[in-house]
MIMI-432454 format. One record per residue (C-alpha): x, y, z; residue in one letter. Coordinates in Angstrom, 3 decimals, m for minus. Example, Ala and Ser with C-alpha at 12.3 -4.5 7.8 and 13.67 -1.06 7.14 Angstrom:
REM MIMI-432454
+----------+----------+----------+--------+
!        x !        y !        z ! lumvex !
+----------+----------+----------+--------+
!   12.300 !   m4.500 !    7.800 !      A !
!   13.670 !   m1.060 !    7.140 !      S !
+----------+----------+----------+--------+
END
This chain:
REM MIMI-432454
+----------+----------+----------+--------+
!        x !        y !        z ! lumvex !
+----------+----------+----------+--------+
!  m13.385 !  107.761 !  m75.651 !      M !
!  m12.929 !  110.478 !  m73.044 !      N !
!  m10.192 !  112.753 !  m74.451 !      P !
!   m9.195 !  114.055 !  m71.025 !      L !
!   m9.345 !  110.682 !  m69.209 !      N !
!  m10.912 !  112.387 !  m66.206 !      L !
!  m12.469 !  109.239 !  m64.760 !      R !
!   m9.125 !  107.461 !  m64.466 !      D !
!   m7.501 !  110.609 !  m63.093 !      D !
!  m10.258 !  110.893 !  m60.490 !      A !
!   m9.896 !  107.295 !  m59.380 !      R !
!   m6.159 !  107.813 !  m58.989 !      A !
!   m6.909 !  110.469 !  m56.335 !      M !
!   m9.572 !  108.362 !  m54.578 !      S !
!   m7.594 !  107.940 !  m51.351 !      D !
!   m7.077 !  111.698 !  m51.076 !      D !
!  m10.780 !  112.301 !  m51.629 !      L !
!  m11.739 !  109.825 !  m48.901 !      V !
!   m9.274 !  111.447 !  m46.526 !      R !
!  m10.703 !  114.911 !  m47.162 !      L !
!  m14.329 !  113.790 !  m46.899 !      R !
!  m13.743 !  112.089 !  m43.562 !      R !
!  m11.819 !  115.055 !  m42.158 !      S !
!  m14.695 !  117.346 !  m43.148 !      L !
!  m17.189 !  114.929 !  m41.613 !      H !
!  m15.446 !  115.294 !  m38.253 !      R !
!  m15.821 !  119.101 !  m38.207 !      I !
!  m19.465 !  119.825 !  m39.146 !      P !
!  m20.473 !  123.481 !  m39.053 !      E !
!  m23.955 !  124.936 !  m39.408 !      V !
!  m25.178 !  128.065 !  m41.150 !      G !
!  m23.333 !  130.798 !  m42.985 !      L !
!  m20.187 !  130.878 !  m40.833 !      E !
!  m18.042 !  127.808 !  m41.472 !      L !
!  m14.488 !  128.902 !  m40.627 !      P !
!  m12.920 !  125.445 !  m40.241 !      R !
!  m14.585 !  124.101 !  m43.377 !      T !
!  m13.561 !  127.174 !  m45.346 !      Q !
!   m9.979 !  126.779 !  m44.118 !      E !
!   m9.957 !  123.138 !  m45.226 !      A !
!  m11.235 !  124.028 !  m48.700 !      V !
!   m8.683 !  126.805 !  m49.104 !      L !
!   m5.906 !  124.397 !  m48.118 !      A !
!   m7.061 !  121.878 !  m50.752 !      E !
!   m7.155 !  124.554 !  m53.463 !      L !
!   m3.789 !  126.024 !  m52.532 !      D !
!   m1.258 !  125.661 !  m55.305 !      G !
!   m3.791 !  125.231 !  m58.092 !      L !
!   m3.932 !  127.871 !  m60.871 !      P !
!   m7.115 !  129.406 !  m59.483 !      L !
!   m8.314 !  132.909 !  m58.704 !      E !
!   m9.697 !  132.415 !  m55.197 !      V !
!  m11.722 !  134.764 !  m53.068 !      R !
!  m13.728 !  134.358 !  m49.881 !      T !
!  m17.087 !  135.825 !  m48.980 !      G !
!  m17.389 !  139.236 !  m47.418 !      E !
!  m20.107 !  138.396 !  m44.906 !      G !
!  m20.223 !  134.600 !  m45.097 !      I !
!  m17.739 !  131.721 !  m45.210 !      S !
!  m18.042 !  131.098 !  m48.935 !      S !
!  m15.205 !  130.284 !  m51.311 !      V !
!  m15.281 !  131.278 !  m54.969 !      T !
!  m12.580 !  129.974 !  m57.294 !      A !
!  m12.080 !  130.686 !  m61.000 !      V !
!  m10.117 !  128.471 !  m63.365 !      L !
!   m9.180 !  130.259 !  m66.585 !      R !
!   m9.061 !  127.992 !  m69.604 !      G !
!   m6.278 !  128.138 !  m72.153 !      G !
!   m8.644 !  129.527 !  m74.772 !      Q !
!  m11.539 !  132.018 !  m74.576 !      P !
!  m15.038 !  130.665 !  m74.359 !      G !
!  m18.082 !  130.355 !  m72.109 !      P !
!  m18.190 !  130.042 !  m68.337 !      T !
!  m19.505 !  127.010 !  m66.470 !      V !
!  m20.480 !  127.171 !  m62.783 !      L !
!  m20.129 !  124.132 !  m60.517 !      L !
!  m21.709 !  124.260 !  m57.040 !      R !
!  m20.883 !  122.317 !  m53.885 !      G !
!  m22.483 !  123.161 !  m50.539 !      D !
!  m20.449 !  122.883 !  m47.331 !      M !
!  m22.741 !  123.197 !  m44.302 !      D !
!  m24.020 !  120.561 !  m41.884 !      A !
!  m27.173 !  120.112 !  m39.787 !      L !
!  m27.983 !  120.502 !  m36.072 !      P !
!  m28.278 !  116.725 !  m35.704 !      V !
!  m26.395 !  114.576 !  m33.175 !      A !
!  m24.764 !  111.744 !  m35.103 !      E !
!  m25.579 !  108.113 !  m34.174 !      R !
!  m23.867 !  106.215 !  m37.000 !      T !
!  m21.078 !  104.774 !  m34.864 !      G !
!  m18.561 !  105.417 !  m37.658 !      L !
!  m14.944 !  105.777 !  m36.580 !      D !
!  m14.892 !  109.240 !  m38.168 !      F !
!  m18.274 !  110.325 !  m36.759 !      A !
!  m18.619 !  113.855 !  m35.471 !      A !
!  m18.436 !  114.102 !  m31.674 !      D !
!  m20.827 !  117.029 !  m31.420 !      T !
!  m24.483 !  117.987 !  m31.724 !      D !
!  m23.931 !  118.707 !  m35.417 !      R !
!  m23.605 !  116.279 !  m38.296 !      M !
!  m23.071 !  116.100 !  m42.040 !      H !
!  m26.373 !  114.224 !  m42.285 !      A !
!  m27.105 !  115.484 !  m45.813 !      C !
!  m23.811 !  114.615 !  m47.475 !      G !
!  m22.474 !  118.105 !  m48.024 !      H !
!  m19.051 !  116.880 !  m46.953 !      D !
!  m19.154 !  114.654 !  m50.040 !      L !
!  m20.249 !  117.562 !  m52.253 !      H !
!  m17.381 !  119.735 !  m51.044 !      T !
!  m14.895 !  116.910 !  m51.526 !      T !
!  m16.099 !  116.098 !  m55.042 !      M !
!  m15.913 !  119.752 !  m56.067 !      L !
!  m12.343 !  120.139 !  m54.811 !      T !
!  m11.518 !  116.961 !  m56.752 !      G !
!  m13.065 !  118.460 !  m59.874 !      A !
!  m10.955 !  121.588 !  m59.417 !      A !
!   m7.808 !  119.458 !  m59.331 !      R !
!   m8.893 !  117.443 !  m62.375 !      L !
!   m9.725 !  120.470 !  m64.499 !      L !
!   m6.666 !  122.436 !  m63.395 !      A !
!   m4.497 !  119.626 !  m64.732 !      A !
!   m6.037 !  120.151 !  m68.182 !      H !
!   m6.470 !  123.911 !  m68.031 !      R !
!   m4.777 !  124.614 !  m71.363 !      E !
!   m7.276 !  122.431 !  m73.208 !      R !
!  m10.331 !  124.216 !  m71.843 !      L !
!  m12.040 !  126.774 !  m74.078 !      A !
!  m13.527 !  128.976 !  m71.388 !      G !
!  m13.604 !  129.368 !  m67.614 !      D !
!  m14.898 !  127.304 !  m64.704 !      V !
!  m16.434 !  128.979 !  m61.658 !      L !
!  m16.334 !  126.837 !  m58.502 !      F !
!  m19.014 !  127.788 !  m55.973 !      M !
!  m18.301 !  126.501 !  m52.457 !      F !
!  m21.429 !  127.540 !  m50.597 !      Q !
!  m22.336 !  127.742 !  m46.909 !      P !
!  m25.837 !  127.922 !  m45.495 !      G !
!  m27.827 !  125.702 !  m47.850 !      E !
!  m29.702 !  124.126 !  m44.950 !      E !
!  m32.226 !  126.876 !  m44.308 !      G !
!  m29.893 !  129.892 !  m44.411 !      F !
!  m30.227 !  130.722 !  m48.122 !      D !
!  m26.497 !  130.784 !  m48.709 !      G !
!  m26.922 !  130.861 !  m52.484 !      A !
!  m28.851 !  134.112 !  m52.236 !      R !
!  m26.028 !  135.631 !  m50.177 !      H !
!  m23.412 !  134.539 !  m52.709 !      M !
!  m25.459 !  135.939 !  m55.582 !      L !
!  m25.772 !  139.238 !  m53.718 !      A !
!  m21.985 !  139.338 !  m53.322 !      E !
!  m21.497 !  139.130 !  m57.081 !      G !
!  m20.971 !  135.413 !  m57.651 !      L !
!  m22.191 !  135.472 !  m61.249 !      L !
!  m19.706 !  138.186 !  m62.215 !      N !
!  m16.661 !  136.423 !  m60.763 !      A !
!  m15.153 !  135.585 !  m64.175 !      T !
!  m16.155 !  138.855 !  m65.843 !      G !
!  m18.859 !  137.017 !  m67.759 !      R !
!  m22.101 !  135.536 !  m66.484 !      R !
!  m22.025 !  131.723 !  m66.526 !      P !
!  m23.554 !  130.045 !  m69.542 !      D !
!  m24.437 !  126.884 !  m67.620 !      A !
!  m24.566 !  125.743 !  m63.981 !      A !
!  m24.489 !  122.265 !  m62.463 !      Y !
!  m24.752 !  120.734 !  m59.004 !      A !
!  m24.762 !  117.192 !  m57.638 !      I !
!  m26.582 !  116.054 !  m54.490 !      H !
!  m25.882 !  112.692 !  m52.871 !      V !
!  m28.704 !  110.547 !  m51.477 !      M !
!  m28.236 !  108.084 !  m48.613 !      S !
!  m31.399 !  106.261 !  m49.694 !      A !
!  m33.653 !  105.889 !  m52.717 !      G !
!  m30.988 !  105.341 !  m55.387 !      L !
!  m28.407 !  102.559 !  m55.706 !      P !
!  m24.884 !  103.638 !  m54.871 !      S !
!  m23.117 !  105.233 !  m57.826 !      G !
!  m26.247 !  105.831 !  m59.902 !      V !
!  m26.890 !  109.395 !  m61.083 !      F !
!  m30.310 !  110.783 !  m61.873 !      G !
!  m31.903 !  113.979 !  m63.127 !      T !
!  m34.821 !  115.251 !  m65.191 !      R !
!  m35.787 !  118.314 !  m67.196 !      G !
!  m38.199 !  120.798 !  m65.635 !      G !
!  m39.032 !  120.845 !  m61.908 !      P !
!  m36.654 !  118.563 !  m60.037 !      V !
!  m37.102 !  119.760 !  m56.443 !      L !
!  m39.957 !  121.476 !  m54.641 !      A !
!  m40.345 !  125.011 !  m53.405 !      A !
!  m39.926 !  125.253 !  m49.621 !      A !
!  m42.178 !  127.473 !  m47.541 !      N !
!  m43.208 !  127.682 !  m43.905 !      V !
!  m46.596 !  128.516 !  m42.405 !      L !
!  m46.389 !  129.912 !  m38.856 !      R !
!  m49.644 !  130.192 !  m36.932 !      V !
!  m50.386 !  131.633 !  m33.485 !      T !
!  m53.943 !  131.214 !  m32.195 !      V !
!  m55.009 !  133.494 !  m29.301 !      R !
!  m57.981 !  132.660 !  m27.145 !      G !
!  m58.986 !  133.185 !  m23.513 !      E !
!  m57.587 !  130.856 !  m20.891 !      G !
!  m59.596 !  129.153 !  m18.199 !      G !
!  m60.246 !  126.024 !  m16.199 !      H !
!  m60.334 !  122.743 !  m18.087 !      G !
!  m63.566 !  121.757 !  m16.360 !      S !
!  m65.397 !  124.810 !  m17.682 !      M !
!  m64.433 !  125.260 !  m21.355 !      P !
!  m67.621 !  127.241 !  m21.996 !      H !
!  m66.142 !  130.076 !  m19.936 !      R !
!  m62.985 !  130.207 !  m22.036 !      A !
!  m62.078 !  130.434 !  m25.688 !      K !
!  m59.951 !  127.387 !  m26.346 !      D !
!  m57.090 !  128.043 !  m28.810 !      P !
!  m56.072 !  124.361 !  m28.840 !      V !
!  m59.363 !  123.214 !  m30.350 !      Q !
!  m59.227 !  125.998 !  m32.925 !      A !
!  m55.627 !  125.188 !  m33.838 !      A !
!  m56.433 !  121.471 !  m34.182 !      C !
!  m59.327 !  122.348 !  m36.469 !      A !
!  m56.971 !  124.461 !  m38.563 !      M !
!  m54.549 !  121.558 !  m38.994 !      V !
!  m57.326 !  119.274 !  m40.212 !      G !
!  m58.928 !  121.925 !  m42.396 !      A !
!  m55.623 !  122.752 !  m44.085 !      L !
!  m55.129 !  119.130 !  m45.103 !      Q !
!  m58.689 !  118.848 !  m46.440 !      A !
!  m58.425 !  122.187 !  m48.250 !      W !
!  m55.265 !  121.049 !  m50.062 !      I !
!  m56.863 !  117.827 !  m51.313 !      T !
!  m59.799 !  119.760 !  m52.741 !      R !
!  m57.867 !  122.699 !  m54.194 !      T !
!  m54.804 !  121.374 !  m56.007 !      F !
!  m54.462 !  119.165 !  m59.049 !      D !
!  m52.934 !  115.853 !  m58.023 !      I !
!  m50.471 !  116.275 !  m60.894 !      F !
!  m49.316 !  119.631 !  m59.465 !      D !
!  m49.299 !  118.636 !  m55.809 !      P !
!  m48.794 !  120.481 !  m52.558 !      V !
!  m47.490 !  118.796 !  m49.403 !      V !
!  m48.211 !  120.385 !  m46.012 !      L !
!  m46.733 !  118.839 !  m42.878 !      T !
!  m47.232 !  120.281 !  m39.399 !      V !
!  m43.892 !  119.737 !  m37.708 !      G !
!  m44.390 !  121.631 !  m34.442 !      T !
!  m47.441 !  122.184 !  m32.213 !      F !
!  m47.132 !  123.824 !  m28.806 !      H !
!  m49.786 !  124.792 !  m26.272 !      A !
!  m50.453 !  124.760 !  m22.556 !      G !
!  m48.642 !  123.895 !  m19.374 !      T !
!  m50.966 !  121.468 !  m17.582 !      Q !
!  m53.831 !  119.088 !  m18.428 !      Q !
!  m56.546 !  121.027 !  m16.594 !      N !
!  m55.652 !  124.506 !  m17.855 !      I !
!  m57.010 !  125.964 !  m21.070 !      I !
!  m54.100 !  128.057 !  m22.364 !      P !
!  m54.153 !  131.522 !  m23.832 !      E !
!  m52.333 !  130.539 !  m27.019 !      T !
!  m51.544 !  127.633 !  m29.316 !      A !
!  m48.763 !  127.761 !  m31.872 !      V !
!  m47.945 !  125.494 !  m34.785 !      F !
!  m45.641 !  125.557 !  m37.782 !      E !
!  m45.947 !  123.681 !  m41.049 !      A !
!  m43.582 !  122.906 !  m43.890 !      S !
!  m45.284 !  123.555 !  m47.231 !      V !
!  m43.879 !  122.113 !  m50.478 !      R !
!  m45.075 !  122.861 !  m54.005 !      S !
!  m43.804 !  122.201 !  m57.514 !      F !
!  m44.932 !  125.182 !  m59.586 !      S !
!  m45.026 !  128.962 !  m59.137 !      P !
!  m48.798 !  128.842 !  m59.629 !      Q !
!  m49.307 !  126.342 !  m56.822 !      A !
!  m46.936 !  128.263 !  m54.568 !      Q !
!  m48.895 !  131.489 !  m55.063 !      A !
!  m52.230 !  129.783 !  m54.405 !      L !
!  m51.107 !  127.934 !  m51.299 !      V !
!  m49.556 !  131.114 !  m49.889 !      K !
!  m52.838 !  133.008 !  m49.833 !      D !
!  m55.119 !  130.040 !  m49.266 !      G !
!  m53.529 !  128.647 !  m46.114 !      T !
!  m53.727 !  132.008 !  m44.400 !      V !
!  m57.390 !  132.403 !  m45.343 !      E !
!  m58.251 !  128.928 !  m44.053 !      V !
!  m56.714 !  129.753 !  m40.675 !      C !
!  m58.559 !  133.070 !  m40.485 !      R !
!  m61.872 !  131.431 !  m41.332 !      G !
!  m61.485 !  128.765 !  m38.641 !      I !
!  m60.507 !  131.422 !  m36.113 !      A !
!  m63.689 !  133.362 !  m36.858 !      T !
!  m65.777 !  130.224 !  m36.426 !      A !
!  m64.239 !  129.513 !  m33.003 !      F !
!  m64.286 !  133.109 !  m31.794 !      G !
!  m60.522 !  133.389 !  m31.413 !      V !
!  m57.908 !  135.504 !  m33.141 !      S !
!  m55.049 !  134.266 !  m35.276 !      V !
!  m51.759 !  135.479 !  m36.678 !      D !
!  m50.893 !  133.391 !  m39.745 !      A !
!  m47.697 !  134.115 !  m41.624 !      D !
!  m46.621 !  132.331 !  m44.820 !      F !
!  m42.899 !  132.732 !  m45.539 !      A !
!  m41.376 !  131.751 !  m48.879 !      E !
!  m38.001 !  130.096 !  m48.324 !      L !
!  m36.710 !  128.533 !  m51.567 !      Y !
!  m38.355 !  128.549 !  m55.004 !      P !
!  m38.921 !  125.461 !  m57.138 !      V !
!  m35.664 !  124.029 !  m58.497 !      T !
!  m36.177 !  123.888 !  m62.255 !      V !
!  m33.680 !  122.160 !  m64.548 !      N !
!  m33.256 !  123.439 !  m68.067 !      D !
!  m34.460 !  120.611 !  m70.337 !      H !
!  m31.489 !  120.816 !  m72.720 !      A !
!  m28.943 !  121.014 !  m69.901 !      E !
!  m30.542 !  118.084 !  m68.062 !      A !
!  m30.405 !  115.989 !  m71.240 !      A !
!  m26.774 !  117.015 !  m71.747 !      F !
!  m25.904 !  116.045 !  m68.163 !      A !
!  m27.587 !  112.660 !  m68.583 !      A !
!  m25.603 !  111.996 !  m71.754 !      D !
!  m22.356 !  112.995 !  m70.039 !      V !
!  m22.964 !  110.490 !  m67.232 !      V !
!  m23.840 !  107.712 !  m69.658 !      R !
!  m20.787 !  108.321 !  m71.806 !      D !
!  m18.326 !  108.861 !  m68.955 !      A !
!  m19.480 !  106.052 !  m66.654 !      L !
!  m21.760 !  103.759 !  m68.639 !      G !
!  m25.465 !  103.395 !  m69.371 !      E !
!  m26.092 !  101.521 !  m66.133 !      E !
!  m24.909 !  104.481 !  m64.084 !      R !
!  m27.781 !  106.748 !  m65.084 !      Y !
!  m31.473 !  106.531 !  m64.213 !      G !
!  m33.933 !  109.280 !  m65.108 !      A !
!  m35.985 !  110.644 !  m62.202 !      L !
!  m39.640 !  109.895 !  m63.016 !      P !
!  m40.945 !  112.834 !  m60.985 !      Q !
!  m39.604 !  115.733 !  m58.922 !      P !
!  m38.349 !  115.100 !  m55.402 !      L !
!  m40.143 !  116.856 !  m52.523 !      P !
!  m36.935 !  118.178 !  m50.978 !      G !
!  m35.840 !  121.753 !  m51.648 !      S !
!  m32.599 !  123.511 !  m52.565 !      E !
!  m31.322 !  127.070 !  m52.763 !      D !
!  m29.450 !  126.073 !  m55.923 !      F !
!  m32.880 !  126.949 !  m57.322 !      S !
!  m31.791 !  130.577 !  m57.109 !      R !
!  m28.826 !  129.908 !  m59.388 !      V !
!  m31.006 !  128.021 !  m61.869 !      L !
!  m33.447 !  130.942 !  m61.869 !      D !
!  m30.573 !  132.997 !  m63.285 !      E !
!  m28.560 !  130.491 !  m65.343 !      I !
!  m29.672 !  127.467 !  m67.397 !      P !
!  m28.367 !  124.306 !  m65.847 !      G !
!  m29.201 !  121.129 !  m63.985 !      A !
!  m29.066 !  119.538 !  m60.572 !      M !
!  m28.247 !  115.838 !  m60.498 !      L !
!  m28.775 !  113.301 !  m57.737 !      T !
!  m26.207 !  110.632 !  m56.897 !      L !
!  m27.089 !  107.500 !  m54.962 !      G !
!  m24.671 !  106.918 !  m52.085 !      A !
!  m26.161 !  104.470 !  m49.552 !      P !
!  m23.555 !  102.346 !  m47.748 !      P !
!  m22.107 !   99.399 !  m49.646 !      A !
!  m24.404 !   96.406 !  m49.431 !      G !
!  m27.328 !   98.376 !  m48.033 !      A !
!  m30.855 !   98.264 !  m49.462 !      D !
!  m31.422 !  101.774 !  m50.890 !      P !
!  m35.122 !  101.561 !  m50.017 !      E !
!  m34.440 !  100.773 !  m46.368 !      R !
!  m31.369 !  102.894 !  m45.650 !      S !
!  m31.761 !  105.880 !  m43.292 !      P !
!  m32.562 !  108.947 !  m45.360 !      N !
!  m30.725 !  112.253 !  m45.632 !      N !
!  m31.077 !  114.285 !  m42.406 !      H !
!  m31.317 !  111.157 !  m40.243 !      S !
!  m28.789 !  110.856 !  m37.378 !      P !
!  m28.145 !  107.382 !  m38.804 !      L !
!  m27.525 !  108.527 !  m42.403 !      A !
!  m24.386 !  107.042 !  m43.945 !      E !
!  m22.839 !  107.687 !  m47.351 !      F !
!  m20.594 !  105.511 !  m49.488 !      D !
!  m17.116 !  106.976 !  m49.987 !      D !
!  m16.833 !  104.911 !  m53.171 !      A !
!  m18.908 !  107.528 !  m55.049 !      V !
!  m16.426 !  110.340 !  m54.442 !      L !
!  m14.124 !  109.733 !  m57.397 !      A !
!  m16.918 !  109.333 !  m59.934 !      D !
!  m18.724 !  112.346 !  m58.478 !      G !
!  m15.602 !  114.457 !  m58.951 !      A !
!  m15.201 !  113.072 !  m62.470 !      A !
!  m18.781 !  113.913 !  m63.433 !      V !
!  m18.447 !  117.460 !  m62.103 !      Y !
!  m15.303 !  117.853 !  m64.191 !      A !
!  m16.783 !  116.154 !  m67.254 !      E !
!  m19.804 !  118.457 !  m67.206 !      L !
!  m17.572 !  121.516 !  m67.272 !      A !
!  m14.963 !  120.176 !  m69.698 !      A !
!  m17.456 !  118.925 !  m72.275 !      R !
!  m19.598 !  122.045 !  m71.990 !      R !
!  m16.534 !  124.208 !  m72.605 !      L !
!  m15.049 !  122.155 !  m75.426 !      T !
!  m18.413 !  121.547 !  m77.062 !      G !
!  m17.788 !  117.802 !  m77.001 !      T !
!  m20.799 !  115.757 !  m78.025 !      D !
!  m21.308 !  113.359 !  m75.063 !      P !
!  m22.873 !  110.786 !  m77.390 !      K !
!  m19.992 !  110.610 !  m79.865 !      T !
!  m17.017 !  112.053 !  m78.004 !      G !
!  m16.410 !  114.360 !  m80.967 !      A !
!  m15.484 !  117.970 !  m80.411 !      G !
!  m17.780 !  120.582 !  m81.851 !      A !
!  m15.926 !  123.703 !  m80.892 !      G !
!  m16.694 !  126.033 !  m78.014 !      A !
!  m20.344 !  126.183 !  m77.054 !      A !
+----------+----------+----------+--------+
END
């Protein structure tokens, strides 16, 4: 039996959680500066026994809950930023702007504020501290790195002993089902930027020019072939060319061609090899075509690696708090990326996924995260808040999630 009854407490605040999530959904903000979102979070935390501070150069919120007894520190992360996507869901609380909470961060923020309320109500029974990390800029702005640089891990006076995050999915998992795994859980994110420079000319006389378009097209094909013949299929690399720009008119050979590729990998070894190899492939093709090339490989986020023990602990917490049917182990890592990886590089912990497709929808056919049609089920909010709180409470009290018995502070 759950000694703190957090699940029932969370469900009792369900209406408030839905209200907050929908209000955040209406005011999506992108990047590191989220003034309206930050204001909303601060208003929700007001009155709770928390030590709250805001970021110096970014719109982050850090809140510390001191337990009634000394003990370890647990970090809980919720990201707050949206995407530059124009919403097309038709929901009555849809954002009327060119920005959208298409990745569910409004749910993450809501669930984390709910967890703060749940744990604050039982503060005296906690043996240790909880550090709430409300983070901007996850979507490509490396907000976690900024928060770490501003001293996040020293906020309680003691580095966290464990860190947890939850990410909702609008497709792929049934609504209300949590998942995780030990080891790599999300890919590293990198970007390859290539500019090919040739000599322009008339389209009817390509022999009197040096065509950068042909060279760039050859690079795209060669990169794909090189990956299939270089990397172990059990340690894969995914390269997707997302932009390709060249020329102004059909009968003009342009001076330049530019393309960019997203590159995903699942191990530090593969990331190091793909970094050097993609650049060399582009240089070799450029030499063959008699053009020049600038190829830059930028590392964005590292692989997100769950601690095996913490992932197993999180799985047991979900099973015990919500039931066996509410947990499903992830059979392999997901190809998305996360800057929570930077926290897990410093602190043992785990990232969990939470299925949240709309009620009645087929999870395999629902629009995915980042789609302008992505929808999320508000029904997961209460259990998401409860799991956040359970992870911290049981980690601090040393409760065995399998038996419910206390084992003292971890």
